[in-house]
Each structure stands twice: as C-alpha cells, then as structure tokens.
N, C-alpha and C positions, 0 to 999 in steps of 0.2 A: 179978514183974516183967517177966518174959518175956511175958507175957499181956497187959501194958498196952503193950509194946513191939509185938507182933501186932497190937495193934487200932490200935494208932496207927499203922502202916505202912499195915496190908493191908484198915483199917475206915476211918479216916478221910485217908490219904494220897493212894487214886485222887482223891477229892473237892478236895484241896487243888491236886493235879497239875493235873487236869481245871481248875479256874477260872483258876489261874494259864497254863496253853495257850490258854483259851480270850480271855479277858479280858487275858493279855499280847500273843498275836498282833494281835487289836482294836487296842489303843494303841498298839503296833508299826506299824501302818497308818498308825494317826490321826496319829500324831507324828513317824514318821521313814519316810518313803516313799522315801527315797531313799538307806535302806539295804535295801529291802525287795526283794533280788535274791541271786541264787545265788553271787554275786561266785568267779567262774568264773576256777581259775589257767591254764587252759589256754595263754595266751598266753606262760606264763613257761616252761614245758615240755610240750610235745606229740609224746611218742616216739608209734609207733604200740600200744605197749604200752597207753599211757593211756587211748586210746579206747576200746579193748576191756574193759580193769578197770571204765572209767567204767560201760559197756552192762550188762556182768554185776553190777555193784552195785547197779545201779539196776534194773533187771530183778528179779532176786533179793529184792532188798527186797522191791519192792511185791508180788510175790507171798506173799512171808511175811508180810507184813501182813492180806492179805487173807485169808491161809488162816488167821492166827491170829482175826480178823475175824468169819468165817463159823462157823470150827471153837469156839470158844469162847463165843458168841452165840446159834448153833442149838439150840433147843431138842432136849431126848434124844426125847422123843415124834417130832418129824417125824422123824429118819433111822432109829429102832427101827420107826415106822411102813411103812419101803420096805425092812424086811427085813433091817438093817445092825446089829448087834451093838455096844456097846461097846469092844469087846475090837477088833474088825473097823476100825472107826474110827478108833480109836489107832494101829494097825497103819499103815492107809491116812496117815495124820495125820503118821505119823513117816518114814514113805517118802519125802511130799513136800515136808515138812518138811527132811529130810535133806537132798533134792537141789536145791533151793531156798535152803538154807543153804551148804551148799558152793560153788554157783553165786556166791553173794554173798560168801562167805568169799576165794573166789580175787580177786575181783576188789577188797575191800577191803582186801585184805592187799597189795595193787601199791599203794592209794591214802594206804593208813597209810605205810608206806614209803617214799614218795615226797612228803610232808605232812612227815615227821619229818629224811628225811635228803638231799632237795633243798635244796641252800642257796638257789636263788631262792623257793623257794616257802616255804620253813622264814621266809625274812626277810620276807615279804608276809605271812604268816597273821597274826592276831590270837589272844591266849591262847583263845579261845571256840572260833574252829576246831580247832585240835587239842587242845582239851577234849571236842567234841563228837566229833570223827572215832574218837577213841580210845575215847569213851562207847559210839557204837555197835559198834565192835568190840569190845569188853568184853563188852556186851550178844549181839551176837554170838556168841561164843564158848561162853557162859553156856548159850544155848539148845541149839547141837549139843553140850553136854555133857549137859544132859537126856536126850538120847537113848538115850545108854548107860544111864542109869537108870530110865527107862522100859522097857530091854528086861526088866529085872526082875519087872515085873509089868504082862502084857499084856492082862491082862483089861479094862483101860480103867475102873479104878475111880478112879485118881489124876485120871485125864482128868475122871471126872465130876466131881470134888470141884473141880479145876481152874474148870470151867463154871461149876458152881452160883456161886462166888465169882465169874466176871466177871459172870454173869448176874443175879445178888443184886445187883451193885455198880450196873448198869446200871438198875436198878429198885428202887434205893435201899430196899432189903430192910434193913434194923438185924439185925447178926450177921452179914453174910454172910462177914466176914475168918473167922470159925469156921470155914468149911470147910475152909480150907487149914494151919488151925492146926500139923498132924503129919503135912503134907506134907515132903518131903526138901530140906533148906537149897538144895538147886541149884535149886529151883525157885523159892523164895521170893527167891532173890539177882537170875535173872531178873527177876521180877518190880517187883524195886526197883529196879534198873537200868531197866525201862521206865518207871515212875514218873517217873524222875531224867531221864529224855529227854524225857518231855512237860514237866515242867518248867523244862528249859533251853531248850525250842524256842522262844519267842517272843525269846530273849536270842541266839538264834544264826541262820546263813546258811540253817538248815532252814524258815524262814517262805515260799520261794520256792515251798514246796510246796504252798502255799494257791493261788498263782498259776498252775492247771493250763493248761497253753497247750494247747488242743481246737485252735485255730487252726493249730496249729505246724506239723502234718502236709500241710497244703493250700501253706503262707508260699510265698513263692517265694524263691530262695536271695539269699543276702547275697552283695555282693561287695566282698571288701577286698582292698585292695591294697597290695601289700608297699611296705616305705618305700626 
C-alpha cells in the first residue's frame, strides 16, 4: 500500500500538479482577467513593518525558488567537473537556503499574523487567500526543518536522490519516484506541500506572478490623492 501511495504522490502527482498549474493558469487568464491581480491589502493596513515584511518575503521566496530550480535540475556532472563534490554542494545549499529561508520566514511570519489577526485584512480575505498564505508558511517551515535532518548526512547522498527524482520527473523517466521512497518523511512532506501549492496556484492570487512587471522599475510614480 505504501508503495502505491509513493508512486501516486511522487510519480503521478507532479504531472497532475503541473497540468493543473499550466492549464488552470491559462483558463484563469482567458476567462477571469478581472481576477488576475495581486489583490493587495496595502490600503487596508499599511504600517511601516508591512513594507519591510513584504520585501523580505518576496526577495526570500524568489531566491528560494531559483535556488531549488537550479539546485535540483543541475546535472551532477556539471558541478563535479568544476571540482565540487556532492557534499560540498549540499553544504552550500544548506547555508544559502538557510539564509534565504530565514529572510522569507521573517517577512512571512508578519504577513500571516496580519492576515489572520488584523480585523480589516481578515474581513476582506477570501478563504483561498488564507489557505494559500498558510500553505506557503507551512511549506517554508518544513523546508527549514529539512536543514536539521540534512545535518545528519553531509555526504550529499540524499541530495543526489532528490535531484535524480526531480530530473527524472522533468525528463519523463518512468520510475523516477523510486529515488525518494526511502528519504526522510520531512523531505516527502516538503515535496507534497510544494505539489499542493502548484495545484492551488491557478485558483489563488498567486497568478499575478505570471505578469512579471519588467517595466515596473522604470515607470513614473503614481500620484495618489488622499480623500
């Protein structure tokens, strides 16, 4: 039974999540463009701490995303040819991931508190708003917890298994799920929450990520007149 669950979640799950992520985002854009926005609650509550927390969260989560992307999908031969061992790569990933994770955690902790306990923000939040921010928070916490587990095996062996799983999934290799059957449950939980986040993505405010504001840094200031 456990084998079928592992195969379903880590073998079939990534493709289901990826399909819903891409197809759902496309349909959301085609049929619900008025909802295609960040739906910022800044006008409801905008203390100085909110700005810094928002910056810390966004910077931290972007660095974590690209760190995971390149860390998992870079073939082993690429960094070993540069003289870096899997163990050294793991330690580098732990240090960078720990710093980026703590930055993101500091910002997101305030944002979660604000979402749940600020009366105005809570009243204007949809159930999906609350669900997705709590899901990201839990995903971040499990990610930070993997650092403590990783300290027990600094040879990079588990990191290689996770990388082989990710690379096997994106290259459509049958049986890729078997690479992570025996890894610690905290890694599996972290991966499962990540798949759940991609599945929920098209139904949440996260779709605004697709609209990367390249021209934002060069635009003119907007003038907002107080009432």
